[in-house]
N, C-alpha and C positions, 0 to 999 in steps of 0.2 A: 537512383531510385530512392524514394522517401516512403518509409513504411511506419505506420503508427498503431501501437497497441493502446486501446482506451480501457483502462482498468478501474473498476469501481471497488473502492475499499469498504470495509466494514460489513460485508455480507454476513447476515446472521446476528448483527448487533441488536436490532429490534425488528418486529414484524413489518413496520412501515418502511424501514430502510431496505429490508430484504425484498419486499414486493416492488419497491421502486427500482432496484437494481435489475431485476428480471424485466421490468417494463422498459428500462433504458436499453436493455439488450434486444428485446423483441420489437421495439418500436423506435429505437434510436441507434446510436453509434457505438455503444459499449460492446467490447469484444471479450473481455476477461473480467473476472472478479476475484477478490480474495476473501476467504471465509474465516471467521473467528471461531476457533474451537471452543472457546468459553463464552460465546455470545448468547444473549438471552433468547434469541430466536433460531438457535442452531437447528433444531429438528425441522422447523418450517423451511429453513434454507435448504436442508438436505432433500426434503420432499420436492421443493420447487426446482432444485437442480436437476432432478430426474425428468422434469418436463421440458428442459432445455439442454439436451445432451451435448450440443455443439458449443455451449458456453464454456470457455476455458476457466477452470476454477483452481485457484491456488490457496495457500494457507497464509492468512494474515497473522503472523506470529505476534503474540501480545506479551510484552515484558514490562510494560508500564500501563497503568489504568486497568485494573482487572484483577482476577485471581488466577493462580496457577492451576494447571490440569493435574500436576503431580501433588503428592502430599507436601504439606508445609515443611516437614522435616527434611525433605530432599532438596529444597531450594531456599535455604535460609538467607543466603546473601542477596537474593532477589526481592525479599520482602521488605516492607516499610515498617521498621521497628517491631517486627514480629507480630503484626496484627493480622496476618493471613492474606494480605493483599500486596500487590506490587506497588512500587513508588507511583505517586500520582503526578509528580512534577518531573518533566523531562530534564530540567536543569539539575535536579538532585540526582537523577539517574546518570547524567553525564559526569557529574563530579565523582560519583562512585566508580564510574568507568575509568576516569583519569587517575584515580587513587589506587586502582587495582583491587577494589573491594568486591567486585562481582566475580564469582567463581566460574571460570569457563566451562567446567564440566557440568555445572548446574544449568547454565544457559543451553548447552548442547542437549542435555537430558530433557529439559522443559520444552524446547523447540521440537525435538523428536516426538515427544509425547503428544503435542498439539497436532502435528502432522499425522501421526498414526491414529489419533482419535478420528480424524476426518476420513482417513483411508478405511478404517474399520466400519465407518458408516456408509461406505460405498462410493466415496468421492475419489475420483482419479485426480490426484493433486498434480497440477501442471507446473507450478512455480511457487516461489516464496517471496514475501515481502514482510515488513514489520510495521506494527502500529507506531506511528510517529517517527518512522524511519530510523529506529534505534540501531539498525545494522550498519549505519554510517560509521559507527565506532568499531575500531579493529577488535576490541575485546569482545564484541558481540558478533562481528562478521565471521571470524574464523570458526568459532564453535557452531554457528549457524550453518556454515558451509559443510562442516562435518556431519551435522544432523541431516542436511539435505542429501548428501552422498549415501548415508546409511539408510535413508528412506526411499532411495531411487529417484530423486528429483534432480533435474539438471539445469533449471533456470531460476534466476533470482533478479529482483529489481535492482537497477542501478539508481541509488537514491540521490544522485547529484544532478543539479539542474544548471544548465549553461547560463552564466550571468548575462550574456548578451540577449538572451530571451527573457530572463527575469526582469530586466530593466524596462521592458515595454509596459509593465503594469502601470507605471507612471502615477502612482498614488503615494502621497507622503506617509500614509498609514502603513505602507509596506516597506518603507526604507529600512527599518530595523531588521525585518526578516531578510531583506536583500543582503544586508551586511552579514547576518549570521550564515546565510548560504554561501556567501563569498569566502568566508573563513573556512567553512566545512569543505569547500571544493578543493582545498589543499590535500584532502585525503584521496582524491580521485586516482592518482597513480597507484597508491597502495591498494585501493579497492580493486582496481582492474587486475593487478598482479595476483592478488589472492584468489580471485574468481578463475583466472586462467590456470593457476597452479592446481585448483580443485577440479579442473576439467569441466567446468560449468560454463553456461552462456548467460549473457546479460545484454539488455539494450544499450545504446550509446549514451543514454541519460534519460532523466524523467522531467517532464514539463508540468507546470501547474502547481508546483509545491509552494512557491512564493505567493501565488494568487489563491491558495486554499482559504475558503471562507468569504472571498470577495469576487470570485469568478463571475464575469458577466459576458455578454455577447461581444462587446468591444475588445475585451482582453483576450477572449478565446479566438476571435477572428485574427487578432494580431499575432497570437502564438502560431496559429495555423499558417499564416502567410510567411512566417520566418523559420519554419522547421527545416533544418539542414538535411543534406543527404544522409542516409543511414536508417537505422531502426530506433525508434524512440517510443517512450511510453508517456501517455497523458494520464495523470492520476486524477480521479474525480470521486465525489462523495454525494451521489444522489440519495434522496430519501423523502419521507413524509414527516412533517413536524407534528407529532402527536404526543400524547401523555407519556407513552413509553420512552420516546426520545428525550423528553424533559427529565425523566428519571435516570436516564443513562449517564448524565453528567457531562455530555459532550458540549463543546462550545459551538459546534456546527449544527445549527438548527434551521433557521429560515434559509440559509445558504444552500441547504440540501434540496429544498423545493425548487429554488432557482436553477440549480445545476441540472436537476431532472428535466426541466423545461428546455434547457440549452441542449442537452444530449439528445432530445427528441426533435429538436427544431430542424425543419427541412432546410433552412438557410445555412445552418452549420454543415449539414451534409453536402450542400451545394458548394460551400467554401472548400471543403476537402477535395471535392471533385475538380474544382477550378484549379487547384494547385497540384493536381495529379498525385494526391497522397493516398496510398493503399492502406486500407484498414486490415490488420491482421490480429491474431491472438497469440498468447504465449506458446500455445501448442505448435505454432508454425515456426518459432525460432529455435526450437530444440532440435 
């Protein structure tokens, strides 16, 4: 059996992204979304979530690109030179991880605060993932798992993508990213062990990471045709490219519009049916 969770990241980032995600759920193949507790359109996202109660909503824990939910004094190691914001560069965040400069208790506290902010707003948080997949690093993963346990959450994204699926993108512009993912996949065994020890569940892996920002119908159809047996997650970023998105500082702009069209495409749904792939949400794996 092949099961697929289609999760839209960045719910609550902007009004255009938020509306697009709900549209991709009601008119397309999206089954889950992850909400940003410090997103600019949080309140709109909470209101829209009430209109689609069957949409599985998780917390998109932000530790880079953004500001903390907790007071600055409680998370000093996570901030960029004390300016009140997180690191903007994932590479710098990774270096701090490797050097042991990020305090695990601060990561746990901030992650829990973000989850509880959503829960207090009436969101039944079904799962966790992280902005830019920062929980691929052990120094982030273990505190995040503790936060999840304390908040009653049992599912988390597996941020590792099978190389054999990543190779099909076939674009030179993605080769650098392919190499980065290949290196990070060495963490797969440790990731799986930590999740099992925490008594939590996770999909077999995530698809679409390498193709983020360049996803098109050819790539998506190729991914669908090669999904192995098991439960997998397809990560996506639908949205509308408007002024709010331009101000958000994300590199993903025009690609969000293209992904929205793909997620709503009857041809994509037919491709899933052709390969007998069952769409599920995070609620169904817990």
